[in-house]
C-alpha positions, -999 to 999 in steps of 0.1 A, spaced: 0 0 0 16 33 -10 13 59 17 24 95 21 60 107 19 59 116 56 51 80 68 77 65 45 103 89 58 93 82 94 96 44 88 131 49 73 141 72 102 129 46 127 150 19 111 180 42 112 173 50 148 174 13 157 207 9 138 222 40 154 208 35 188 189 68 188 175 81 221 146 103 229 155 140 226 161 168 202 189 180 181 211 207 196 211 224 162 176 236 160 166 261 133 136 272 153 154 304 165 159 315 129 123 326 126 116 337 162 108 374 163 97 390 195 77 422 190 78 448 218 49 469 227 33 490 254 12 460 267 10 423 263 -11 407 236 -35 381 249 -44 352 226 -72 327 233 -64 291 221 -89 262 221 -85 226 209 -95 191 219 -62 185 237 -75 194 272 -85 177 304 -74 140 305 -64 140 268 -30 123 263 -16 154 247 -29 179 273 3 182 293 25 184 263 3 212 248 7 231 281 45 226 279 46 238 243 25 269 250 47 277 280 78 274 258 61 298 233 54 324 260 90 321 273 103 329 238 76 356 232 73 375 265 49 401 249 22 374 243 0 356 269 -19 325 257 -50 315 275 -55 278 269 -92 269 269 -88 234 255 -113 208 267 -115 170 264 -138 146 246 -175 153 241 -172 188 257 -150 202 230 -174 207 200 -202 223 220 -176 247 235 -161 258 203 -194 260 185 -209 281 213 -178 304 212 -181 311 175 -219 314 176 -218 340 205 -190 361 189 -164 349 214 -142 337 186 -109 321 197 -78 335 181 -61 302 173 -78 269 174 -74 232 166 -102 214 147 -101 183 126 -113 182 89 -150 177 83 -184 195 83 -177 217 113 -146 235 100 -163 238 65 -193 255 80 -170 280 99 -152 287 66 -185 292 48 -196 318 72 -163 336 71 -150 327 106 -117 311 95 -87 331 82 -74 322 47 -37 313 52 -29 308 15 -11 341 10 7 338 44 22 304 34 31 316 0 51 345 15 68 320 39 77 290 16 102 276 41 73 272 66 50 256 41 77 232 30 80 217 65 46 200 60 40 168 39 26 183 7 1 154 3 -17 166 35 -27 201 22 -57 185 4 -73 179 39 -72 217 47 -78 232 13 -113 244 4 -121 260 -30 -84 262 -37 -76 281 -5 -57 268 26 -74 274 59 -56 251 82 -21 237 91 -21 199 89 1 191 119 -12 157 133 -16 124 114 -40 99 130 -51 63 124 -77 41 141 -75 5 150 -82 -21 178 -62 -20 210 -59 -53 230 -48 -61 265 -23 -88 255 -20 -100 291 -57 -107 294 -56 -127 261 -26 -147 274 -42 -152 309 -74 -167 294 -57 -184 264 -77 -164 239 -65 -159 203 -61 -123 193 -88 -120 166 -80 -116 129 -116 -121 117 -151 -115 130 -157 -152 140 -126 -151 161 -137 -118 176 -170 -135 186 -152 -164 202 -130 -140 222 -163 -124 234 -176 -157 246 -144 -166 265 -141 -132 282 -177 -132 292 -173 -166 308 -144 -152 328 -161 -120 339 -140 -97 317 -158 -70 296 -149 -81 260 -150 -47 244 -149 -13 260 -176 6 242 -201 34 248 -227 53 228 -211 88 229 -196 100 196 -163 83 204 -180 50 208 -189 52 171 -152 45 163 -162 9 165 -187 15 137 -162 36 118 -137 8 118 -161 -20 111 -177 -3 81 -145 -1 60 -140 -39 62 -175 -45 48 -179 -15 26 -144 -4 17 -133 31 8 -162 39 -15 -190 33 10 -171 50 38 -162 82 20 -194 83 -1 -220 68 23 -251 77 3 -267 65 -29 -276 90 -56 -312 90 -44 -302 99 -9 -303 65 8 -277 50 31 -257 23 13 -263 -13 23 -229 -19 38 -238 5 66 -268 -17 75 -246 -48 75 -220 -31 98 -247 -19 122 -263 -53 124 -229 -69 132 -226 -45 161 -261 -54 173 -250 -91 171 -221 -83 194 -243 -64 218 -267 -93 220 -238 -115 229 -228 -93 258 -197 -79 241 -201 -44 256 -203 -30 292 -237 -32 308 -234 6 314 -225 14 278 -255 36 272 -245 59 301 -207 57 301 -186 87 293 -157 85 269 -132 87 298 -149 59 317 -147 37 286 -110 45 282 -103 38 319 -122 5 317 -96 -7 291 -66 9 309 -75 -7 342 -76 -42 325 -114 -46 331 -119 -48 293 -100 -68 268 -104 -47 237 -112 -11 226 -114 6 193 -95 39 195 -73 63 176 -35 66 175 -38 95 200 -47 69 226 -12 54 225 -1 83 246 -21 70 275 4 42 281 39 41 294 66 35 268 77 3 284 42 -12 287 43 -44 267 9 -56 279 -10 -35 254 -9 -40 216 -27 -27 185 -41 -48 156 -60 -41 124 -97 -43 128 -108 -80 122 -120 -89 88 -155 -102 80 -163 -134 61 -177 -127 27 -159 -93 25 -123 -105 22 -116 -80 -5 -118 -52 21 -95 -70 46 -68 -48 62 -85 -15 55 -75 12 80 -89 45 90 -64 73 84 -63 111 82 -58 143 102 -68 147 138 -75 176 162 -40 189 156 -51 209 125 -45 245 135 -64 275 123 -66 313 129 -100 330 133 -109 358 109 -114 380 140 -78 376 150 -66 381 113 -85 414 112 -67 427 143 -31 436 131 -15 430 166 -34 397 171 -27 386 136 11 390 140 11 373 174 -12 345 161 11 338 132 40 335 157 19 311 177 10 290 147 46 288 136 57 277 170 29 251 174 37 236 140 75 238 143 98 208 142 106 216 179 70 213 189 64 182 167 94 165 184 79 172 218 46 157 209 63 127 192 86 120 221 61 125 249 28 111 233 38 90 203 21 115 180 29 112 143 33 146 126 32 157 90 61 181 99 95 170 88 117 160 118 150 161 101 177 168 128 156 153 156 160 118 170 127 104 183 126 71 202 90 62 192 73 37 215 66 2 201 29 8 194 36 39 173 62 20 153 37 -9 148 10 16 138 33 30 111 40 -5 99 3 -13 98 -3 18 77 25 8 53 10 -27 50 -27 -17 48 -45 -26 16 -65 6 17 -66 38 37 -99 55 43 -110 87 60 -131 86 92 -168 82 84 -178 111 106 -158 135 83 -182 128 54 -215 136 72 -229 166 90 -213 162 124 -241 176 146 -266 153 130 -242 124 133 -238 129 171 -276 133 176 -292 109 152 -265 82 149 -244 81 181 -274 94 201 -297 67 187 -274 37 193 -291 29 226 -325 26 208 -310 6 180 -290 -18 202 -319 -24 225 -341 -33 195 -365 -3 196 -355 9 161 -338 -8 132 -306 2 115 -326 14 85 -349 35 107 -319 51 125 -304 62 92 -337 73 77 -342 96 107 -307 110 104 -311 116 67 -344 135 73 -326 156 98 -298 168 76 -269 144 80 -261 145 42 -237 173 35 -250 199 11 -216 209 -3 
């Protein structure tokens, strides 16, 4: 499977690091100071930053560190970090923009939400800025600009690469002599064995993050086409989605999920797996940062294949995460805030910052890390290898639908679907009637 230049370069760098005995750290010859310009003034400039790397997120502490480093290098700027975690993030940023309390710099993944903000003129066009600073633009993998370009204009800086897959507690599989599943039949057998031994088979909930299970099962029964183009020409959901949902219902009926899955928060679901009370969880690469580098009891695997759909075997979800950074139009239109926001964006997306996130959280960046030696933890290395070996890479399903409708009429209706009150077809019919199909 051919993947982006950045991933290929990272894999090469990793093999060199093993050969040379590279250790965690950064090069002493950083070019970061070459572009640092500290502006003086009568008073400090205050910038508001918001992203999804807050609270208990694995990148929260590193973000705080990076922002502190920025302030130390730019004493005329104060950054107020209002980042929040999980399901609290989207309501917060949407409310801020709707009420005129626009953040100056913010992180938001590709999809319907950022496109809506662009359409109503809330996001600064960075095309000219990047053209005037080609050395900055050239730090990023050129293949990733397509994710942040709308109508030929660049509105975001593609900093963070993500992938999704299944995490497994290897020690639980070994303890109960369970085969790590490669296909759906083996997954069901694992569910049976863990149930008999009082272990929750799959940490799952019905918040939006819980739908990662759906997002990873769908590509192995519908492939790239049905994931990235989920609707027929006459506005119906494609049949592969119904197949995937009914397979999830089959697992629910087997007792694969926690009894409290309808009321669990995202953090409670994550902790269930981390505390070894659940054997498996479907999560994103950002979850790797939750584990210690020397923890060899947790592993990642491709999502199990499904009999009858072997042509879609080894299809992985891949794209950009919450580390896509933007400037608001409000900040752009204020000359002092614009200049300070540009400095913040440059620092956030610098190789120095990318190396901090890579070393401390296992994050994969689109930014070239030439001159930096990163000792990636084993799961990150394996994730890169899985991407290299994947037959197909697909974008996350929730990026191809209207996100608010997705959360309310898909994620929010899972309890009714799983408990048998509505069918998969009815769930999608309701979502379609309520605007889940993008109109652009």
